C-alpha distance (Angstrom), angle and dihedral (degrees) to the residues before:
residue distance angle dihedral
M1 . . .
M2 3.78 . .
V3 3.82 91.3 .
Q4 3.81 92.0 47.5
S5 3.80 91.1 48.8
S6 3.78 90.7 49.9
V7 3.79 92.2 50.9
T8 3.79 91.1 48.3
K9 3.79 90.6 50.0
S10 3.80 90.5 48.2
N11 3.81 92.4 50.6
T12 3.78 91.5 48.4
S13 3.79 91.2 49.4
S14 3.80 91.0 48.2
H15 3.78 91.5 49.5
Q16 3.80 91.9 49.9
K17 3.78 90.6 49.1
Q18 3.80 92.6 51.1
S19 3.80 93.1 46.6
T20 3.81 90.7 64.7
D21 3.81 90.7 68.3
P22 3.82 110.9 73.2
L23 3.80 90.0 -159.0
K24 3.80 88.4 69.3
V25 3.80 97.1 40.8
L26 3.80 108.7 37.9
L27 3.76 127.9 62.5
C28 3.79 112.9 -99.9
E29 3.82 92.7 -120.4
L30 3.81 91.7 51.7
L31 3.79 92.8 48.5
V32 3.81 91.8 50.3
H33 3.80 89.2 50.5
I34 3.83 91.5 51.2
F35 3.80 92.8 48.6
C36 3.82 91.7 48.1
I37 3.80 91.7 51.8
W38 3.81 90.9 49.1
I39 3.81 92.6 49.7
Q40 3.80 93.4 46.1
D41 3.80 92.8 48.0
A42 3.80 90.7 49.9
L43 3.81 90.8 52.2
D44 3.81 96.3 42.9
D45 3.81 99.8 43.4
P46 3.83 111.9 81.2
S47 3.80 90.3 -163.4
T48 3.80 93.2 60.4
D49 3.78 115.9 133.3
L50 3.80 91.5 -133.7
E51 3.78 116.8 105.6
Y52 3.81 120.0 -127.4
N53 3.80 92.0 -103.4
S54 3.79 89.8 53.9
L55 3.79 91.3 50.3
T56 3.78 92.2 53.2
Q57 3.80 90.1 50.5
L58 3.80 96.3 53.7
P59 2.99 126.3 157.8
T60 3.82 93.7 21.8
S61 3.82 90.0 80.3
L62 3.81 87.4 69.1
C63 3.81 89.0 58.3
R64 3.81 90.8 65.9
V65 3.80 93.5 67.8
S66 3.78 96.4 76.0
K67 3.79 143.1 -39.8
S68 3.80 91.7 -95.5
W69 3.80 90.4 53.9
R70 3.79 90.1 48.3
D71 3.79 91.7 51.7
F72 3.79 90.6 47.5
V73 3.82 94.5 49.8
Y74 3.79 94.3 46.3
A75 3.80 90.6 49.6
C76 3.82 93.9 51.1
P77 3.85 112.8 79.0
V78 3.81 95.8 -172.5
L79 3.83 91.4 64.8
W80 3.81 89.2 63.0
T81 3.79 95.4 54.1
Y82 3.83 96.5 86.3
I83 3.79 103.7 86.1
T84 3.79 128.3 -179.6
I85 3.78 115.5 177.8
E86 3.79 134.4 166.6
A87 3.79 99.7 -147.0
S88 3.79 98.5 -165.9
E89 3.78 129.6 124.3
G90 3.79 111.6 -88.4
V91 3.81 93.9 19.0
V92 3.80 104.3 74.5
T93 3.78 98.8 68.5
D94 3.80 102.9 167.0
L95 3.78 114.7 36.5
P96 3.86 95.1 173.0
V97 3.82 89.4 57.8
F98 3.80 90.0 52.3
Q99 3.80 90.5 49.4
E100 3.79 90.5 50.7
R101 3.79 90.1 51.2
L102 3.80 90.2 54.9
K103 3.80 90.1 50.5
R104 3.80 91.3 54.6
S105 3.80 89.9 60.2
Q106 3.83 87.3 60.4
S107 3.83 108.5 -173.5
A108 3.83 98.4 -25.5
P109 3.85 119.2 127.5
L110 3.81 113.5 -92.3
F111 3.82 130.4 -130.4
V112 3.80 104.1 -157.5
N113 3.80 132.9 -171.3
V114 3.83 112.5 -174.3
I115 3.81 123.0 -170.9
V116 3.80 114.6 -168.5
G117 3.80 122.1 -176.0
E118 3.78 131.6 -169.6
H119 3.81 94.5 -60.5
P120 3.83 112.8 40.5
H121 3.80 119.9 -145.5
K122 3.78 95.0 -128.4
D123 3.81 96.3 -173.4
A124 3.80 91.6 56.9
L125 3.80 91.3 44.8
R126 3.80 91.0 49.5
V127 3.80 90.9 52.6
L128 3.79 91.6 47.2
F129 3.80 99.0 46.1
A130 3.78 91.1 47.2
E131 3.82 82.7 76.3
C132 3.82 94.6 49.3
S133 3.81 91.6 120.1
R134 3.83 86.7 69.6
F135 3.83 96.8 49.2
R136 3.81 110.2 121.0
Q137 3.81 93.4 168.3
L138 3.80 128.2 16.5
A139 3.81 126.8 -172.7
L140 3.80 117.5 -173.9
E141 3.81 117.9 -164.8
V142 3.79 103.8 -178.4
L143 3.79 146.3 154.0
D144 3.78 90.9 -141.4
M145 3.78 136.0 -13.0
S146 3.80 100.2 -134.5
W147 3.81 91.9 111.1
L148 3.80 89.2 66.7
R149 3.80 88.1 75.7
D150 3.82 89.4 66.2
F151 3.80 93.4 65.1
P152 3.79 132.8 55.8
M153 3.81 99.9 -104.2
K154 3.78 100.7 -161.4
G155 3.76 141.2 99.9
F156 3.84 99.2 57.7
T157 3.78 88.1 152.7
Q158 3.84 96.5 154.0
L159 3.81 99.3 37.8
E160 3.82 111.4 127.2
H161 3.83 103.8 157.3
L162 3.81 127.8 39.6
V163 3.81 125.4 -176.2
V164 3.81 121.6 -172.0
M165 3.82 116.8 -169.8
D166 3.79 116.8 178.4
M167 3.81 116.1 -155.0
N168 3.82 88.9 -168.8
T169 3.81 105.9 90.5
E170 3.81 93.2 -166.5
A171 3.77 119.0 83.4
P172 3.83 106.8 -105.9
A173 3.76 124.4 -151.9
H174 3.79 110.1 -81.6
K175 3.77 114.4 -94.0
D176 3.79 125.2 172.9
E177 3.79 98.0 -140.5
L178 3.80 91.5 135.3
G179 3.79 95.2 48.4
A180 3.81 91.5 90.9
V181 3.82 90.6 49.9
F182 3.80 91.8 53.0
S183 3.78 94.7 45.4
S184 3.83 92.3 52.5
A185 3.83 97.7 45.5
P186 3.82 107.4 84.9
R187 3.83 92.7 167.3
L188 3.81 97.1 49.9
R189 3.80 108.3 129.2
R190 3.81 105.5 155.5
V191 3.81 131.1 49.1
E192 3.81 126.8 179.3
W193 3.80 109.8 -169.5
H194 3.81 114.1 -170.8
S195 3.76 98.3 159.8
A196 3.79 140.6 109.9
S197 3.79 88.4 -133.3
D198 3.78 118.9 104.6
P199 3.83 107.3 -93.6
G200 3.80 92.4 -156.9
S201 3.80 90.8 121.8
I202 3.82 87.6 71.0
T203 3.79 87.5 77.0
V204 3.82 88.3 69.5
I205 3.81 90.4 72.7
G206 3.80 100.2 16.4
H207 3.81 93.1 123.2
Q208 3.83 89.1 61.2
L209 3.79 97.4 53.7
H210 3.79 124.2 104.0
F211 3.82 97.0 168.9
L212 3.81 127.7 39.4
D213 3.81 127.4 176.3
L214 3.79 108.7 -176.5
S215 3.79 126.9 -176.2
A216 3.79 101.1 -168.5
T217 3.79 103.4 172.9
H218 3.80 94.5 144.0
L219 3.79 99.8 36.0
P220 3.80 129.0 97.5
I221 3.77 114.2 -120.8
T222 3.81 91.1 -113.6
C223 3.83 89.5 64.5
V224 3.80 91.7 49.3
L225 3.80 91.4 51.6
K226 3.81 90.4 47.3
I227 3.80 89.4 55.6
L228 3.80 91.7 48.4
A229 3.80 90.3 49.6
A230 3.81 88.6 54.8
C231 3.84 91.0 53.7
P232 3.83 103.8 61.5
N233 3.81 94.4 156.1
L234 3.80 98.6 57.6
R235 3.78 117.3 140.0
R236 3.80 97.3 179.2
A237 3.80 129.5 24.3
A238 3.80 130.5 179.5
I239 3.81 118.2 -175.6
F240 3.79 129.1 -178.3
M241 3.81 118.2 -170.5
D242 3.79 127.3 175.5
R243 3.77 103.4 163.7
Y244 3.79 123.6 127.6
E245 3.79 110.1 -146.9
Q246 3.77 141.2 132.4
V247 3.78 105.4 -93.4
P248 3.79 114.3 -142.6
A249 3.78 119.3 -132.8
P250 2.92 127.2 -113.6
L251 3.78 97.5 27.1
I252 3.79 111.2 -176.6
E253 3.75 138.1 -42.5
R254 3.78 118.5 -69.9
V255 3.80 115.3 -70.7
L256 3.80 111.4 -138.1
L257 3.82 116.4 -151.5
P258 3.82 101.0 179.4
D259 3.83 97.2 177.5
L260 3.81 99.7 40.3
C261 3.82 110.1 128.5
S262 3.82 102.9 165.9
L263 3.82 129.8 35.4
Y264 3.83 125.5 -178.3
L265 3.81 118.7 -175.1
T266 3.78 130.8 176.3
G267 3.79 129.7 170.1
T268 3.79 142.7 63.9
R269 3.82 132.5 -47.8
H270 3.78 89.4 -41.6
I271 3.79 92.5 80.1
A272 3.81 89.7 62.9
R273 3.80 89.9 51.4
I274 3.79 90.1 49.9
L275 3.80 89.9 51.3
G276 3.79 88.9 49.2
C277 3.80 92.6 52.7
I278 3.81 103.9 44.3
R279 3.77 134.0 63.8
A280 3.81 122.6 -157.4
P281 3.82 110.0 177.6
Q282 3.82 94.0 177.7
L283 3.81 96.8 46.2
R284 3.81 114.5 138.0
C285 3.82 103.5 170.0
L286 3.82 128.2 41.8
D287 3.81 122.0 179.2
A288 3.82 114.9 176.9
H289 3.83 123.1 176.1
W290 3.79 112.1 -170.5
T291 3.80 119.9 -162.2
Q292 3.80 121.3 -159.5
Y293 3.79 94.7 -1.2
D294 3.81 112.1 -168.1
G295 3.79 97.1 -164.9
R296 3.79 99.5 -116.2
A297 3.79 111.9 174.0
Q298 3.82 94.3 -138.8
D299 3.80 90.6 58.4
L300 3.79 91.0 55.6
E301 3.80 87.9 47.3
S302 3.82 89.1 55.6
L303 3.79 89.1 55.1
G304 3.80 91.6 48.4
A305 3.80 92.9 49.7
F306 3.80 91.2 48.3
L307 3.81 92.1 50.7
E308 3.79 90.7 48.4
Y309 3.81 90.0 61.5
S310 3.84 92.8 46.9
P311 3.82 104.4 66.7
H312 3.81 95.5 161.2
L313 3.81 98.1 62.9
V314 3.80 113.8 138.1
D315 3.82 99.9 165.9
I316 3.81 126.7 45.0
A317 3.81 124.7 173.0
L318 3.81 118.7 178.1
Q319 3.79 123.6 179.7
G320 3.79 120.8 -172.3
F321 3.81 91.4 -14.8
L322 3.81 102.3 106.1
Q323 3.78 124.1 60.4
I324 3.79 102.4 163.7
E325 3.78 129.3 50.5
D326 3.81 94.2 -128.1
G327 3.80 89.3 69.9
L328 3.80 91.1 53.3
I329 3.81 92.8 46.9
N330 3.81 90.9 50.8
I331 3.80 89.5 55.1
I332 3.81 91.4 49.4
M333 3.80 92.8 48.3
N334 3.80 97.1 44.6
N335 3.83 102.1 40.8
K336 3.79 104.0 57.1
N337 3.82 94.8 161.1
L338 3.81 95.3 65.4
T339 3.79 116.4 128.5
S340 3.82 93.7 172.8
L341 3.81 129.3 38.0
S342 3.80 124.5 176.3
V343 3.81 122.2 177.2
T344 3.81 125.4 176.6
G345 3.78 120.6 -174.2
K346 3.78 126.3 -152.5
S347 3.79 108.5 -69.0
S348 3.80 97.2 -171.6
D349 3.82 96.5 71.9
S350 3.79 114.3 103.8
S351 3.81 89.4 -145.5
P352 3.80 106.1 25.1
R353 3.76 119.6 -155.2
K354 3.76 119.4 -110.7
L355 3.78 95.8 -101.6
I356 3.81 92.0 167.4
T357 3.81 121.4 39.7
E358 3.79 137.9 159.6
R359 3.82 89.3 -71.9
T360 3.80 91.7 70.8
F361 3.81 94.9 44.6
K362 3.79 93.4 47.2
L363 3.79 89.2 50.0
L364 3.81 89.4 52.9
T365 3.81 94.3 46.3
R366 3.79 109.8 107.4
Q367 3.79 113.6 -116.4
E368 3.79 117.8 -157.5
G369 3.77 107.2 -118.8
G370 3.79 91.7 -7.2
E371 3.78 141.5 91.9
Y372 3.78 122.3 -79.9
G373 3.78 135.4 161.5
L374 3.81 124.8 -88.0
P375 3.84 101.7 -2.5
R376 3.84 91.5 -174.0
L377 3.81 95.3 51.5
E378 3.82 114.5 137.2
K379 3.81 102.4 157.6
L380 3.82 126.3 42.1
V381 3.82 126.4 178.8
F382 3.81 124.0 179.6
R383 3.81 119.9 175.7
C384 3.82 124.8 179.0
G385 3.78 128.2 -10.4
L386 3.81 95.1 54.6
D387 3.81 120.4 131.2
V388 3.80 108.9 158.4
P389 3.83 129.3 142.1
D390 3.80 114.3 -100.5
E391 3.79 92.6 -120.3
V392 3.81 92.4 57.0
V393 3.81 91.3 49.7
L394 3.80 93.9 47.3
R395 3.80 93.2 45.3
M396 3.80 90.2 55.9
I397 3.81 92.5 48.1
E398 3.79 94.6 46.3
S399 3.81 92.0 48.8
R400 3.81 89.3 59.4
M401 3.77 98.2 45.4
S402 3.81 94.5 93.6
P403 3.80 131.3 30.4
P404 3.81 116.4 -97.5
G405 3.77 124.5 -106.7
D406 3.76 125.7 -90.7
S407 3.80 95.0 -70.4
S408 3.77 119.0 134.2
G409 3.77 90.9 -108.2
S410 3.80 92.1 63.4
R411 3.78 97.4 74.9
G412 3.78 110.4 123.8
A413 3.81 91.6 -1.4
S414 3.80 118.6 153.7
T415 3.77 137.2 -165.5
L416 3.79 122.2 -112.2
K417 3.82 109.4 -102.8
Y418 3.81 103.3 171.6
I419 3.80 135.6 26.1
C420 3.81 130.3 175.9
L421 3.81 121.6 -172.2
D422 3.78 107.4 179.3
R423 3.82 133.3 171.9
C424 3.78 88.5 4.6
K425 3.80 138.8 121.3
P426 3.83 114.4 -42.2
M427 3.79 114.1 -99.8
A428 3.81 125.3 -140.6
V429 3.80 121.3 -112.5
E430 3.82 91.0 -115.2
S431 3.80 90.6 54.5
I432 3.79 91.6 50.2
S433 3.81 88.0 51.5
R434 3.81 89.6 55.5
L435 3.80 89.7 51.6
W436 3.80 88.9 51.5
A437 3.80 89.9 51.6
M438 3.82 90.5 52.3
Y439 3.80 89.3 51.3
Q440 3.80 91.3 51.9
E441 3.81 95.3 44.3
N442 3.80 102.4 37.2
G443 3.80 106.1 15.5
L444 3.82 93.5 -114.3
K445 3.80 109.4 173.3
V446 3.82 110.3 -136.8
E447 3.80 127.5 -171.6
G448 3.78 136.2 164.2
A449 3.79 146.8 86.8
F450 3.81 110.2 -70.6
A451 3.79 126.5 174.3
N452 3.77 135.1 -144.9
P453 3.85 106.7 -131.5
N454 3.81 89.1 -138.9
Q455 3.79 93.9 54.0
P456 3.82 129.1 56.7
R457 3.78 94.8 -144.1
Y458 3.77 125.0 86.9
I459 3.77 123.6 -121.3
Y460 3.77 116.5 -143.3
L461 3.78 112.0 -148.5
D462 3.77 122.4 -153.3
F463 3.78 114.0 164.2
């Protein structure tokens, strides 16, 4: 019995010791997937704790864990496909090592991030772009793109995602260095253009694109609309504009984007003109951030007309767009499918208008057997311009904490799951206690800056 017990104990100890090494516990495919996610997150997240040198050495840092990990990493080509290189003179110190790294990836698709300073390291770039037929994703962070003319930019047959980040803040003269890349990338579906260069070459493959992120700080609105017109199959578009110019009227004919599901806009008056010129009948999410809004009625009319042609919207976020409550009430009345509504008033005013009053909250308060606004609402965010008695706010929240009865108005109704009231009227301690009780009883997520009337400091709630 003593021998048997000892053997059992030994086996148990051995099993516990082996279980600490994921290489001996997890399936090889699962472990590769985990490592790839970790490497990609480290490269994509700007807040990562890894230094630049560590990023360029991935995945060699995994090899330092143990010999078995080293053998595993060196035998797995896909782990060598995430490449970050600063291809500038004086930075690439060991070209043969870089070439060997490329060989380890064998024939797997590559995810490449290239940083090029004032003086490109052309030998390293030549070695890298010789593998362009394997690029699945390419991010270019450059001062200028003139060096692209020194290499045959063609054969990007696997490229699906292109990112262009221009470190030159001034608008350079237009050059079509990327035209050859676009014309030889039949699988390209996503472009992120954060550059002062003219993105007109996007129109070459616009019909292919499903995702477009466009920072158009130096472009006239007519050019932006021309690009959108050349991309009829977009599903997601994000546009940032910060150009002050006289906008001609009318601009161009309506741009129809029949498959667009998500639209993010930020900038000045131009975003209203964009809304006035495009139609997106399948749009589900609209996020518009208006800077320096001057409250012109025709701009609000552009928003209303756009929303009228987007009946399937479920998520609307407006920042700095609305100045009067009637505009907000019109959105609530005319977009009954919304599950998420976020409205931020102007925070720069010393005496902000009352954008949101009891009218809005009473409209949102669920009425048994009656009509009320946004029956499917699950997430509500109000920031600035709110001055409503606590009791009115709490009554609205409590009315939406449980689904209504079997009345005809209950079809598709939802309970409120999240509310944020920030930079608004101070709330009494007793009212905050009632919010806490709703969190404990119904799981309501509450966030925002609330204030105790007896104390000058704000209390930020997050429960």
